[in-house]
C-alpha positions in Angstrom: -14.7 -16.4 -8.1 -18.0 -16.2 -9.3 -19.6 -14.8 -12.3 -21.3 -12.3 -9.8 -17.8 -10.6 -8.7 -17.0 -9.7 -12.5 -17.7 -6.6 -14.4 -19.4 -7.7 -17.7 -18.9 -5.6 -20.7 -19.2 -8.5 -23.6 -21.7 -7.5 -26.1 -24.2 -11.0 -25.4 -24.4 -12.3 -22.1 -24.8 -8.5 -20.9 -25.4 -7.8 -16.9 -28.6 -8.3 -16.3 -31.6 -6.7 -14.4 -32.2 -7.9 -10.7 -35.6 -8.3 -11.5 -34.7 -10.5 -14.2 -32.4 -12.8 -12.6 -35.1 -13.0 -9.6 -37.6 -14.5 -11.8 -34.4 -17.2 -13.3 -33.9 -18.1 -9.2 -38.1 -19.4 -9.2 -39.5 -22.9 -10.1 -40.2 -22.9 -13.7 -43.8 -23.0 -14.1 -45.9 -25.5 -16.0 -46.5 -24.3 -19.7 -49.5 -26.6 -21.2 -51.7 -24.5 -19.4 -53.9 -21.6 -20.7 -52.1 -19.5 -17.9 -49.0 -19.8 -19.5 -50.4 -19.5 -23.2 -51.8 -15.4 -22.3 -48.0 -15.0 -21.6 -46.6 -16.1 -24.6 -49.8 -14.2 -26.6 -49.0 -10.9 -24.0 -45.2 -11.3 -25.6 -46.1 -12.1 -29.3 -47.6 -8.8 -29.3 -45.0 -6.7 -27.2 -42.8 -8.0 -29.5 -45.1 -7.0 -32.8 -44.8 -3.4 -30.8 -41.7 -2.9 -30.3 -40.8 -4.0 -34.0 -43.3 -2.3 -35.5 -44.2 -4.8 -37.1 -46.7 -4.9 -40.7 -49.9 -5.5 -39.9 -50.3 -9.4 -39.8 -47.2 -10.0 -38.8 -46.2 -13.1 -36.2 -43.5 -14.3 -33.5 -42.1 -17.3 -33.9 -39.9 -18.3 -30.9 -37.8 -20.7 -30.3 -35.3 -22.2 -28.0 -31.9 -22.0 -29.6 -29.2 -19.0 -29.9 -29.0 -16.9 -32.7 -27.7 -19.1 -34.8 -30.1 -21.4 -35.0 -32.8 -18.8 -35.8 -30.9 -17.0 -39.2 -30.5 -21.0 -39.9 -34.5 -20.9 -39.3 -35.4 -18.2 -41.3 -32.5 -19.6 -43.9 -34.5 -22.9 -44.4 -37.9 -22.0 -43.6 -38.4 -18.6 -46.2 -35.5 -19.8 -49.3 -35.0 -22.8 -51.8 -32.8 -23.6 -53.9 -34.6 -21.2 -56.6 -33.8 -18.6 -54.7 -30.1 -16.6 -55.2 -29.2 -14.1 -52.1 -27.3 -12.0 -51.4 -25.6 -11.5 -48.5 -23.8 -8.4 -47.4 -20.5 -10.6 -46.3 -19.0 -7.5 -43.6 -17.4 -10.0 -41.0 -18.3 -12.7 -38.9 -21.6 -13.1 -38.4 -21.9 -12.2 -41.8 -19.7 -15.1 -43.3 -22.3 -17.2 -41.4 -25.2 -16.7 -43.3 -22.9 -17.3 -46.2 -22.0 -20.3 -44.9 -25.4 -20.9 -43.5 -27.1 -20.2 -47.7 -24.4 -22.9 -48.6 -24.9 -25.7 -46.1 -28.8 -25.2 -47.7 -28.2 -25.1 -51.1 -29.3 -21.2 -51.3 -27.6 -19.5 -54.1 -25.7 -16.0 -53.0 -24.4 -13.5 -54.3 -21.4 -12.6 -51.3 -20.8 -9.0 -51.0 -18.1 -7.5 -48.9 -19.2 -3.8 -47.5 -15.1 -3.8 -46.7 -16.3 -1.8 -43.3 -19.3 0.5 -45.6 -22.8 1.1 -44.2 -24.5 1.0 -47.7 -25.8 4.4 -47.0 -24.7 4.3 -51.1 -26.5 0.9 -52.2 -25.3 1.1 -55.3 -22.7 -1.5 -55.5 -25.2 -4.2 -54.9 -27.1 -3.6 -58.5 -24.2 -5.7 -59.7 -25.9 -8.6 -58.4 -28.6 -10.1 -60.8 -32.0 -12.4 -60.9 -31.8 -11.9 -57.0 -34.6 -12.9 -54.9 -33.8 -11.6 -50.9 -31.3 -10.2 -49.1 -29.8 -11.2 -45.5 -28.3 -8.6 -43.7 -26.4 -8.2 -39.8 -28.6 -5.0 -38.9 -25.7 -5.0 -36.5 -21.8 -6.3 -37.7 -20.9 -7.6 -34.4 -16.7 -8.6 -35.3 -16.2 -5.4 -35.6 -18.8 -3.0 -34.4 -20.6 -1.8 -37.7 -23.9 -0.4 -38.0 -25.3 -0.9 -41.2 -27.5 1.6 -42.4 -31.2 -0.1 -42.4 -33.5 2.5 -44.9 -31.2 2.5 -47.8 -30.6 -1.0 -47.5 -34.7 -1.3 -46.5 -35.1 0.7 -49.9 -33.3 -1.1 -51.9 -35.2 -4.4 -51.1 -38.5 -2.7 -51.8 -36.8 -1.8 -55.1 -36.4 -4.7 -56.3 -39.0 -6.4 -54.4 -36.5 -8.6 -52.4 -37.1 -10.6 -49.4 -35.8 -8.7 -46.8 -34.4 -11.5 -43.9 -32.5 -9.1 -41.2 -31.0 -10.4 -37.7 -31.0 -7.0 -35.3 -29.4 -9.4 -32.4 -27.0 -7.2 -31.1 -28.7 -4.0 -31.6 -33.0 -4.8 -31.1 -34.1 -2.4 -28.1 -30.8 -0.5 -28.2 -30.5 1.2 -31.8 -33.6 1.9 -33.8 -35.0 -0.8 -36.0 -38.4 -0.4 -38.0 -39.6 -3.5 -39.9 -42.8 -1.3 -41.7 -40.1 2.0 -42.4 -37.5 -0.7 -43.4 -39.3 -2.9 -44.8 -38.1 -6.2 -43.3 -39.6 -9.2 -43.9 -38.0 -11.4 -41.4 -36.4 -9.5 -37.9 -34.6 -12.4 -36.4 -33.2 -11.6 -32.1 -31.9 -13.3 -29.6 -32.4 -13.2 -25.2 -29.1 -12.4 -25.1 -28.3 -9.3 -25.4 -30.5 -5.3 -25.8 -32.6 -7.0 -24.3 -30.7 -8.4 -21.9 -32.0 -11.7 -20.0 -30.1 -15.0 -20.1 -29.1 -16.9 -23.5 -31.1 -19.7 -25.1 -34.1 -18.2 -26.5 -34.5 -16.4 -30.3 -37.5 -15.1 -32.4 -38.6 -14.9 -35.5 -40.9 -12.1 -36.1 -42.1 -12.9 -39.6 -44.2 -9.9 -42.2 -47.1 -10.9 -44.1 -45.0 -11.4 -47.2 -42.7 -13.8 -45.7 -45.5 -15.7 -43.5 -46.6 -16.4 -47.7 -43.2 -17.3 -47.9 -43.3 -20.1 -45.2 -42.3 -23.9 -47.1 -42.3 -26.9 -45.1 -39.2 -27.2 -43.9 -37.0 -30.3 -43.5 -36.4 -29.4 -40.2 -38.9 -31.3 -37.9 -38.1 -29.3 -34.8 -37.1 -26.0 -37.1 -40.7 -25.9 -38.9 -42.0 -22.6 -39.4 -45.3 -23.9 -40.2 -45.6 -25.6 -36.9 -44.2 -23.1 -35.1 -47.0 -20.4 -36.5 -49.9 -23.1 -35.8 -49.6 -23.7 -32.0 -48.6 -20.1 -32.2 -52.5 -18.9 -32.0 -53.3 -21.2 -29.0 -50.3 -19.3 -26.9 -47.8 -23.4 -27.6 -44.7 -24.1 -29.4 -44.6 -27.3 -30.9 -41.8 -28.3 -28.5 -41.1 -27.6 -25.0 -39.6 -24.1 -24.6 -37.5 -21.9 -22.4 -40.0 -21.8 -19.9 -37.9 -19.6 -17.9 -36.8 -17.0 -19.7 -40.0 -16.6 -21.4 -41.4 -15.6 -17.8 -38.2 -13.4 -18.3 -39.0 -12.4 -21.6 -43.0 -11.0 -20.0 -41.0 -9.2 -17.6 -38.6 -7.3 -19.3 -41.5 -6.4 -22.4 -43.7 -5.2 -19.7 -41.0 -3.1 -18.3 -39.8 -1.8 -21.9 -43.7 -0.5 -22.1 -43.7 1.1 -19.5 -40.9 3.2 -19.6 -41.0 3.0 -23.5 -39.1 2.1 -26.9 -37.6 5.4 -27.1 -36.0 5.8 -23.4 -34.1 2.1 -23.5 -32.4 3.5 -26.7 -31.8 6.8 -25.4 -30.5 4.8 -22.3 -28.1 2.6 -24.9 -27.0 5.9 -26.6 -26.0 7.8 -23.2 -23.6 5.1 -22.2 -22.1 4.4 -25.2 -21.3 8.3 -25.8 -20.2 8.6 -21.9 -17.6 5.5 -22.2 -16.6 7.0 -25.8 -15.9 10.5 -24.4 -12.6 9.1 -22.8 -11.1 6.9 -25.6 -9.0 10.1 -26.7 -7.1 9.5 -23.8 -5.9 5.9 -24.5 -4.2 4.5 -27.6 -6.8 3.5 -28.7 -9.3 3.9 -31.7 -13.0 3.8 -32.8 -12.3 0.9 -35.4 -15.5 1.2 -37.2 -17.2 4.9 -38.5 -20.5 3.7 -38.5 -20.9 2.2 -34.6 -24.1 1.8 -32.9 -25.5 2.3 -29.8 -24.9 -1.3 -28.2 -21.6 -1.0 -28.6 -17.7 0.0 -29.2 -15.5 -2.0 -31.1 -11.9 -0.5 -30.5 -8.1 -1.0 -32.0 -4.5 -0.6 -30.4 -2.9 2.5 -31.5 0.6 1.7 -29.9 0.9 -1.9 -31.7 -0.2 -4.0 -28.7 -1.8 -6.8 -29.4 -6.1 -6.6 -28.5 -6.7 -9.7 -27.2 -3.4 -8.8 -24.3 -5.1 -6.0 -23.3 -8.8 -8.1 -23.0 -6.3 -10.9 -21.0 -4.8 -8.2 -18.9 -8.5 -6.0 -18.0 -9.7 -9.8 -16.9 -6.4 -10.0 -14.7 -5.7 -7.3 -13.1 -9.6 -5.5 -12.8 -12.0 -8.7 -13.1 -13.6 -7.0 -15.5 -14.8 -8.8 -18.9 -15.0 -7.4 -22.6 -14.9 -9.2 -25.4 -12.4 -10.6 -28.1 -12.3 -11.0 -31.7 -11.0 -14.5 -33.3 -9.2 -15.3 -36.7 -7.8 -12.2 -38.6 -8.9 -9.6 -35.7 -8.3 -11.0 -32.6 -5.2 -8.8 -32.4 -6.5 -6.2 -33.5 -9.8 -5.4 -32.4 -11.4 -5.6 -29.0 -15.6 -4.8 -28.4 -17.0 -2.9 -24.7 -21.0 -3.2 -25.0 -22.8 -0.7 -23.9 -26.1 -2.9 -23.5 -28.2 -4.5 -20.3 -27.6 -3.1 -16.9 -25.3 -0.5 -17.7 -25.0 2.7 -15.3 -22.2 5.8 -15.7 -21.2 4.4 -12.4 -20.5 1.1 -13.4 -18.6 2.1 -16.7 -16.5 4.8 -14.7 -15.0 1.0 -12.8 -13.9 0.6 -16.6 -13.1 3.9 -17.7 -10.6 3.9 -14.0 -9.2 1.0 -15.2 -8.5 2.2 -18.1 -7.0 5.1 -17.0 -4.2 2.8 -14.4 -3.5 0.6 -16.9 -2.2 3.4 -19.3 -1.3 5.8 -16.3 -3.7 8.0 -17.0 -4.0 11.2 -14.7 -7.4 12.8 -14.9 
């Protein structure tokens, strides 16, 4: 069995469009030249447009996973003089907690207990905060936070607003200007539907002013911002993925961001309307378009469902770890999805549960 034989419903990597795969099969070009610089500069502007970034914003391109970009943001934008509110609603919220502790940034560890923070009153308990870190969509349990409410809270309290939007960029609405976001972290292998390995941090002018020399040579934003002016990176970039990114961003520009979001919403709605026929329920009340988190209602282990879908039907959905291992599994709606593709999963779950439609 090869990867192409499987049906992929994981929230990263996702099903990659054929035209992106074709670029990946080509010889990687040399990149220290004007031709590649022009591509990187164009990618930066296209990303700024998609994120509705404030005038004067910049993009840092990192050859790293999303966690690398999360750590780089903490290292470059926060210091021991800061105190950060971390919205810790799951595994990736905990990752922000761990990163702040590793870099000796004092934190308020806020656990929202499944709420989407449309009401930010509970955050008023934290005094002397200078920043707020949040995963716009907590991928481990499917909670999509109210970014407008959180952004207004940050604006009112003059907090540096650092947002991981890795698992909802171009599938759900994100607007740096309207949501008062200072640093937006995204990655290649989710909504953008590219191979993993490239992450990006979009910095507002306020965040750029906050950038301080990092102890890390590789993750020093100052060097990336300087080299980015000429369309280059300080170290070898993910050349092929950047070429794929450029093609994908041009496609989104042609089709419009609204089209991308509407497509993801349509796929999510199409899948979710079938759920009531199975002994499964939505784990979160605040689901994004990008993904559905499901929990068994008949006492069956979620990890058992994941295993059987892979072994019996060659369908890969996402398991969970830790405390959610047996209670939650996840189905992605990101990437090159069609209703016909989703029907394969729906038919498999119908067969698995003995449902006749």
